[in-house]
N, C-alpha and C positions, 0 to 999 in steps of 0.2 A: 496882610499877606495876600497875594494874588495867585491864583492857580488857573492855568489854561489847560483844558483837556481837549485833545485832538482826536477826532474819530478817524478810523482807518479800517484796514482789512485784517488787522491782527485778531488775537483771541478776544472774543466778546465785542469786537468792533473798536476797541480802544487801542490806539497805536502809540501814543506818547503822552506823557504828562510832564510839564515843566512849570516852575514857579515864576510867574510874571503878572498874572491878573486873576481876579475872581471871574472865571469864565466857565461856560459849560458847553459840552458837545451838544450839537443840535440834533435832535431826533426829527428827521424830516417826515413830512406828510404831504400828500398831494392835495392841491387846491385848484384843480382845473387848469387847462392850458399849460401844464408843465411847471407852474410856479410852485415854490416850496413854502411850507408853513412851519412855524415854531411849535414844537410840542410843549403845550402848557405845563405838563407835569415835570418836564426837564427844567423849565424856568423856575417852577415852584421849588424844586429840590435845590437848585443853585441858590436861590434867595434864602431858603431855610438854613443852608449851610453857612451863609455869609452873615446872617443877622439872627441873634438868639431871642427867644421869648415871643416869637410871632405865633399867632393863632388865626384860624380861618383864612389862610392864605389862598388867594385865587388870582390866576392869570387868565387873560382872555384866550379863547380857543381860536384857531384858524387865522392867526396873525401871519400875513405874508412876509416872508423873510426878505429883507432888502438891506444890504450893507449901508451903514451910516444912519439908519433909522432907529427909533426907539419905540417901546410900548410900556404901559404902566400896569403893575399888578397891585392889588389891594389886600390889606391884612389888618389885624388888630395887634397892638403891642400890650403885653401885660405889664403894668407898672404899679407902683405904690399909689394908693388913693390919696390925692392931695388933701383930703379932709382928715387924714390920720397922720399927724406929724410925729416926730421923734418924742418919745416920752408920753404921748397921748394914750389914753386907755380907751380903746374902742368899745362902744356899747355892745352888749350881747346881740349876736345876730348880724352885726355890721360886717361889711367886707373890707379887709385892709388893702385890697388891690383894686385896680381900675383898668379898664380897657380903653386905649386911645386908637383912633383910626390912623393908619399909615399907608403911604403909597411908596412903591419902589419902582424906579425907572430901570428898564432893562435895555441894554445897548446891543444892537446887532453889528458885530465888528468885522464881519467878512469871513469867508472860509467856513461857513456853517457854524460859527461860534457866537455865543452871547456872553455878556459880562455885566456885573454890577459892582459897585464900589461904595465906600462910605458916603460920598456925596449924593448917591442915588436914593437914599432913604429920607423920606419927608414925613414928619408927623403932622396930622391935621389939627 
């Protein structure tokens, strides 16, 4: 499911929500000479809502917003430890889960919106 959130002048700054894409309203910040930047925490919240099980999610700060461009955020995905298979009895003190590094590509789609989708998730 995709969700687009549009910012406007309504209550709390949100004007409309319609189901079409996993997208987030962009919280603008100034970055000299009137350029607009992506709010890293907004991108992180969008990714967190789109993909479950991520930890230590970090998006770069001060990314200049430009329609059609992308940027990458990094995280870790909690998964089953490949050394602990079905029916295996883990040794005491062993961890049945593992962390794998992942990246998520965020798309700047215009109108101050960003989006992510299933194809934007890449495990390392």
